[in-house]
PAMI-478920 format. One record per residue: residue in one letter; residue number from 1; z, y, x of N, C-alpha, C in turn. Coordinates in Angstrom, 2 decimals. Layout:
N
REC / aa / i / nup / nnorth / neast / caup / canorth / caeast / cup / cnorth / ceast
REC / A / NUM / Z / Y / X / Z / Y / X / Z / Y / X
...
// end
This chain:
88
REC / aa / i / nup / nnorth / neast / caup / canorth / caeast / cup / cnorth / ceast
REC / M / 1 / -0.76 / 0.86 / -93.28 / -1.94 / 0.43 / -94.00 / -2.50 / -0.82 / -93.32
REC / R / 2 / -2.79 / -1.84 / -94.13 / -3.46 / -3.04 / -93.62 / -4.94 / -2.73 / -93.46
REC / I / 3 / -5.51 / -3.11 / -92.34 / -6.95 / -2.95 / -92.11 / -7.54 / -4.34 / -91.97
REC / I / 4 / -8.52 / -4.62 / -92.83 / -9.14 / -5.95 / -92.88 / -10.62 / -5.80 / -92.57
REC / M / 5 / -11.08 / -6.55 / -91.60 / -12.51 / -6.59 / -91.28 / -13.16 / -7.61 / -92.21
REC / A / 6 / -14.09 / -7.16 / -93.03 / -14.73 / -8.04 / -94.00 / -15.60 / -9.08 / -93.30
REC / D / 7 / -15.51 / -10.30 / -93.79 / -16.32 / -11.42 / -93.31 / -16.83 / -12.13 / -94.57
REC / P / 8 / -18.16 / -12.23 / -94.73 / -18.69 / -12.84 / -95.95 / -18.28 / -14.30 / -96.14
REC / N / 9 / -17.75 / -14.92 / -95.11 / -17.36 / -16.33 / -95.20 / -15.87 / -16.52 / -95.47
REC / Q / 10 / -15.14 / -15.42 / -95.64 / -13.70 / -15.52 / -95.85 / -13.25 / -14.66 / -97.02
REC / K / 11 / -12.21 / -15.11 / -97.70 / -11.61 / -14.32 / -98.77 / -10.85 / -13.15 / -98.16
REC / I / 12 / -10.77 / -12.07 / -98.94 / -10.04 / -10.88 / -98.52 / -8.83 / -10.72 / -99.42
REC / Y / 13 / -7.66 / -10.58 / -98.83 / -6.46 / -10.32 / -99.60 / -6.32 / -8.82 / -99.78
REC / L / 14 / -6.51 / -8.34 / -101.01 / -6.49 / -6.91 / -101.29 / -5.09 / -6.35 / -101.43
REC / G / 15 / -4.17 / -7.15 / -101.93 / -2.82 / -6.66 / -102.16 / -2.31 / -7.13 / -103.50
REC / Q / 16 / -1.31 / -6.45 / -103.99 / -0.71 / -6.85 / -105.26 / -0.49 / -5.61 / -106.13
REC / R / 17 / -0.18 / -5.86 / -107.39 / 0.04 / -4.77 / -108.33 / 1.08 / -3.79 / -107.78
REC / G / 18 / 0.83 / -2.53 / -108.02 / 1.76 / -1.49 / -107.58 / 1.44 / -0.92 / -106.22
REC / E / 19 / 0.64 / -1.64 / -105.44 / 0.24 / -1.09 / -104.14 / -0.94 / -0.16 / -104.38
REC / N / 20 / -0.91 / 0.98 / -103.76 / -2.01 / 1.92 / -103.88 / -2.36 / 2.41 / -102.49
REC / E / 21 / -3.59 / 2.20 / -102.10 / -4.09 / 2.61 / -100.80 / -3.29 / 1.99 / -99.65
REC / A / 22 / -2.87 / 0.74 / -99.84 / -2.14 / 0.02 / -98.79 / -3.09 / -0.82 / -97.94
REC / T / 23 / -4.34 / -1.00 / -98.40 / -5.30 / -1.84 / -97.69 / -6.62 / -1.10 / -97.53
REC / K / 24 / -7.16 / -1.16 / -96.32 / -8.51 / -0.64 / -96.04 / -9.37 / -1.82 / -95.62
REC / V / 25 / -10.49 / -2.01 / -96.32 / -11.44 / -3.07 / -95.97 / -12.61 / -2.41 / -95.24
REC / V / 26 / -12.97 / -2.97 / -94.10 / -14.03 / -2.43 / -93.26 / -15.22 / -3.38 / -93.28
REC / F / 27 / -16.36 / -2.87 / -93.71 / -17.62 / -3.62 / -93.73 / -18.53 / -3.05 / -92.66
REC / P / 28 / -19.09 / -3.88 / -91.78 / -20.07 / -3.34 / -90.84 / -21.35 / -2.96 / -91.58
REC / K / 29 / -21.98 / -1.87 / -91.15 / -23.25 / -1.48 / -91.76 / -24.33 / -2.50 / -91.42
REC / F / 30 / -25.33 / -2.57 / -92.28 / -26.47 / -3.46 / -92.05 / -27.32 / -2.88 / -90.93
REC / T / 31 / -27.41 / -3.56 / -89.82 / -28.10 / -3.01 / -88.64 / -29.62 / -3.17 / -88.72
REC / D / 32 / -30.11 / -4.03 / -89.61 / -31.55 / -4.27 / -89.70 / -32.29 / -3.24 / -90.55
REC / F / 33 / -31.56 / -2.32 / -91.15 / -32.18 / -1.36 / -92.06 / -31.80 / 0.06 / -91.65
REC / P / 34 / -32.65 / 1.02 / -91.94 / -32.30 / 2.41 / -91.66 / -31.19 / 2.86 / -92.61
REC / D / 35 / -30.66 / 4.01 / -92.33 / -29.60 / 4.54 / -93.19 / -30.07 / 4.70 / -94.63
REC / G / 36 / -29.16 / 4.50 / -95.51 / -29.39 / 4.69 / -96.94 / -28.05 / 4.98 / -97.58
REC / E / 37 / -27.97 / 4.79 / -98.87 / -26.73 / 5.02 / -99.59 / -26.01 / 3.68 / -99.82
REC / Y / 38 / -24.81 / 3.56 / -99.28 / -24.02 / 2.35 / -99.46 / -23.21 / 2.46 / -100.75
REC / R / 39 / -23.21 / 1.35 / -101.49 / -22.45 / 1.25 / -102.73 / -21.66 / -0.05 / -102.70
REC / L / 40 / -20.49 / -0.01 / -103.29 / -19.68 / -1.23 / -103.39 / -19.31 / -1.44 / -104.84
REC / L / 41 / -19.58 / -2.65 / -105.33 / -19.19 / -3.04 / -106.68 / -18.06 / -4.05 / -106.56
REC / A / 42 / -17.05 / -3.91 / -107.39 / -15.93 / -4.84 / -107.41 / -15.78 / -5.40 / -108.83
REC / Q / 43 / -15.33 / -6.62 / -108.91 / -15.08 / -7.25 / -110.21 / -13.77 / -8.01 / -110.12
REC / R / 44 / -12.81 / -7.57 / -110.90 / -11.50 / -8.21 / -110.92 / -11.55 / -9.49 / -111.73
REC / N / 45 / -10.60 / -10.35 / -111.51 / -10.48 / -11.59 / -112.25 / -10.43 / -11.28 / -113.74
REC / G / 46 / -11.31 / -11.90 / -114.50 / -11.33 / -11.73 / -115.95 / -12.17 / -10.57 / -116.44
REC / D / 47 / -12.60 / -9.67 / -115.56 / -13.45 / -8.56 / -115.99 / -14.84 / -9.08 / -116.35
REC / V / 48 / -15.44 / -8.48 / -117.37 / -16.76 / -8.89 / -117.82 / -17.85 / -8.41 / -116.87
REC / A / 49 / -17.65 / -7.22 / -116.31 / -18.68 / -6.63 / -115.46 / -18.04 / -5.97 / -114.24
REC / P / 50 / -18.79 / -5.86 / -113.16 / -18.26 / -5.15 / -111.98 / -18.26 / -3.64 / -112.21
REC / Y / 51 / -17.50 / -2.95 / -111.40 / -17.43 / -1.49 / -111.48 / -17.59 / -0.93 / -110.06
REC / P / 52 / -18.12 / 0.29 / -109.94 / -18.29 / 0.89 / -108.61 / -16.95 / 1.39 / -108.07
REC / V / 53 / -16.75 / 1.23 / -106.78 / -15.57 / 1.77 / -106.12 / -16.01 / 2.80 / -105.08
REC / V / 54 / -15.12 / 3.71 / -104.76 / -15.42 / 4.76 / -103.80 / -15.37 / 4.18 / -102.39
REC / V / 55 / -16.42 / 4.47 / -101.61 / -16.45 / 4.06 / -100.20 / -16.77 / 5.29 / -99.36
REC / T / 56 / -16.38 / 5.22 / -98.10 / -16.77 / 6.22 / -97.12 / -17.49 / 5.50 / -95.99
REC / T / 57 / -18.24 / 6.24 / -95.21 / -18.99 / 5.64 / -94.11 / -18.85 / 6.48 / -92.85
REC / D / 58 / -19.11 / 5.82 / -91.74 / -19.31 / 6.53 / -90.48 / -20.54 / 5.92 / -89.84
REC / T / 59 / -20.74 / 6.10 / -88.58 / -21.95 / 5.61 / -87.91 / -22.11 / 4.10 / -88.00
REC / D / 60 / -21.01 / 3.36 / -87.93 / -21.08 / 1.90 / -87.84 / -20.55 / 1.13 / -89.03
REC / N / 61 / -19.70 / 1.74 / -89.85 / -18.97 / 0.97 / -90.87 / -18.94 / 1.65 / -92.23
REC / V / 62 / -18.62 / 0.82 / -93.23 / -18.36 / 1.27 / -94.60 / -16.90 / 0.93 / -94.88
REC / Y / 63 / -16.16 / 1.87 / -95.48 / -14.72 / 1.69 / -95.69 / -14.38 / 1.74 / -97.18
REC / W / 64 / -13.56 / 0.80 / -97.59 / -13.04 / 0.75 / -98.96 / -11.52 / 0.81 / -98.87
REC / I / 65 / -10.94 / 1.88 / -99.37 / -9.49 / 1.96 / -99.47 / -9.12 / 1.48 / -100.86
REC / V / 66 / -8.45 / 0.35 / -100.92 / -8.18 / -0.35 / -102.18 / -7.15 / 0.43 / -102.99
REC / S / 67 / -7.50 / 0.73 / -104.24 / -6.61 / 1.48 / -105.12 / -5.75 / 0.53 / -105.96
REC / D / 68 / -4.78 / 1.11 / -106.61 / -3.91 / 0.35 / -107.51 / -4.73 / -0.34 / -108.60
REC / A / 69 / -5.75 / 0.34 / -109.11 / -6.60 / -0.24 / -110.15 / -7.38 / -1.46 / -109.63
REC / D / 70 / -7.77 / -1.43 / -108.36 / -8.54 / -2.54 / -107.80 / -7.74 / -3.83 / -107.72
REC / C / 71 / -6.44 / -3.72 / -107.51 / -5.62 / -4.94 / -107.40 / -4.62 / -5.04 / -108.56
REC / G / 72 / -4.94 / -4.40 / -109.67 / -4.05 / -4.39 / -110.83 / -4.12 / -5.64 / -111.70
REC / V / 73 / -5.06 / -6.54 / -111.41 / -5.19 / -7.79 / -112.16 / -5.03 / -8.94 / -111.19
REC / E / 74 / -4.12 / -9.83 / -111.49 / -3.86 / -10.97 / -110.62 / -5.03 / -11.96 / -110.65
REC / G / 75 / -5.33 / -12.52 / -109.50 / -6.37 / -13.55 / -109.42 / -7.44 / -13.19 / -108.43
REC / I / 76 / -8.45 / -14.02 / -108.40 / -9.56 / -13.87 / -107.45 / -10.67 / -13.07 / -108.08
REC / G / 77 / -11.11 / -12.04 / -107.38 / -12.21 / -11.21 / -107.84 / -13.38 / -11.33 / -106.88
REC / K / 78 / -14.33 / -10.43 / -107.05 / -15.53 / -10.44 / -106.22 / -15.88 / -9.00 / -105.85
REC / C / 79 / -16.64 / -8.85 / -104.77 / -17.21 / -7.55 / -104.46 / -18.58 / -7.76 / -103.83
REC / E / 80 / -19.40 / -6.71 / -103.95 / -20.75 / -6.77 / -103.40 / -21.08 / -5.43 / -102.78
REC / L / 81 / -21.44 / -5.44 / -101.51 / -21.86 / -4.24 / -100.82 / -23.37 / -4.12 / -100.94
REC / Q / 82 / -23.83 / -2.96 / -101.38 / -25.26 / -2.73 / -101.56 / -25.70 / -1.56 / -100.69
REC / L / 83 / -26.96 / -1.61 / -100.28 / -27.57 / -0.50 / -99.55 / -28.82 / -0.09 / -100.31
REC / A / 84 / -28.83 / 1.14 / -100.80 / -29.99 / 1.66 / -101.53 / -30.80 / 2.54 / -100.59
REC / I / 85 / -32.08 / 2.22 / -100.48 / -33.00 / 3.01 / -99.66 / -34.12 / 3.46 / -100.58
REC / D / 86 / -34.27 / 4.77 / -100.72 / -35.29 / 5.32 / -101.61 / -35.22 / 4.68 / -103.00
REC / E / 87 / -34.03 / 4.62 / -103.56 / -33.76 / 4.10 / -104.91 / -34.10 / 2.62 / -105.08
REC / V / 88 / -34.24 / 1.88 / -103.99 / -34.49 / 0.43 / -104.06 / -33.29 / -0.30 / -103.49
// end
């Protein structure tokens, strides 16, 4: 499994069609805020709207194991990590 440390200033190579759970993207948790619910939205190239992806967390990081559906469309997509605290 490829493990990629997310950097907001760099593109992330997720993989290619047919790969399933071959890449894990690691996002550091936001240290300036207390714990809340982390959510990740992804938008593939050509998609009209983003969709939620499953993430897991530990004390320091948020993990996204990229599925076949996440890299099933060729091209550059986007993702956004969100932290919800008390529904905000």
